[in-house]
Structure formats: C-alpha cells, structure tokens
C-alpha atoms as one frame of an Amber mdcrd trajectory, in Angstrom:
protein
 -11.973  13.562  -7.469 -13.079  12.207  -4.027 -11.932   8.398  -2.603 -13.012
   6.505  -0.115 -11.680   3.254   0.834 -13.582   0.636   2.743 -13.614  -2.863
   3.462 -16.359  -5.600   2.114 -17.947  -8.236   4.198 -15.319 -10.582   2.949
 -12.533  -7.859   4.382 -11.221  -6.823   0.654 -10.381  -3.414   0.262 -12.338
  -1.327  -2.362 -12.355   2.217  -3.387 -15.295   4.551  -4.462 -14.459   7.208
  -6.734 -16.328  10.524  -7.029 -15.957  13.302  -9.284 -16.614  16.783  -7.911
 -17.041  19.740 -10.480 -18.487  23.115 -10.854 -20.873  23.324 -13.470 -23.438
  26.147 -14.424 -22.691  28.006 -11.391 -23.199  24.993  -9.084 -21.117  22.511
  -7.536 -21.907  18.824  -8.817 -20.679  15.458  -7.358 -21.079  12.526  -9.485
 -20.241   8.802  -8.174 -18.338   7.134 -10.968 -17.104   3.634  -9.735 -16.307
   1.141  -7.024 -13.189  -0.970  -7.648 -11.138  -3.335  -5.569  -7.729  -2.059
  -4.372  -4.775  -4.515  -3.807  -2.565  -1.805  -2.592  -3.577   1.419  -0.526
  -0.530   3.004  -0.739   0.520   6.301  -2.501   1.707   4.406  -5.644  -1.357
   1.800  -6.004  -3.997   4.589  -5.355  -1.873   6.770  -7.861  -2.342   3.926
 -10.443  -5.873   3.490  -9.702  -6.705   7.090 -10.047  -4.705   7.654 -13.412
  -6.255   4.478 -15.085  -9.935   5.562 -13.978  -9.316   9.022 -15.302  -8.337
   7.705 -18.475 -10.947   4.956 -18.799 -13.593   7.808 -18.521 -11.786  10.079
 -21.190 -10.832  12.875 -18.588  -7.916  14.825 -19.457  -6.499  15.055 -16.149
  -2.796  16.234 -17.634  -4.138  19.298 -18.808  -6.844  20.172 -16.152  -4.832
  19.885 -12.708
C-alpha cells in the first residue's frame, strides 16, 4: 500500500491510497481512494489504512 498526503486548495489534508501488487508476472499499481485526513500521526494513519483495507475486503492480517 502506498500513501501520499497533500493539501487541498482549502488547506485540508487528504490521503491518496494506491495498492501495489504482483500479478501474472508483473508489478501492478491500482489507485483505490482519496480520503480526508484529520490526523497525520501514526495512530491516525494506521486507523485510515486498516479501515480502507477492511472496506475493500483485503485480508491484511494474513497477508503481511
């Protein structure tokens, strides 16, 4: 999972989520989601990541 943080024109923080994976002999990247970010500390980002992985049904607990 790749994360990129930035600010909107209204000075609000947002995070873009991109998934990088190996499939059929090649490395692929798929953009998943933009989301606003109230907290950019480790706990805040971890919560956003876990929520997003669960939302898309990605079984992160068994695949890390």
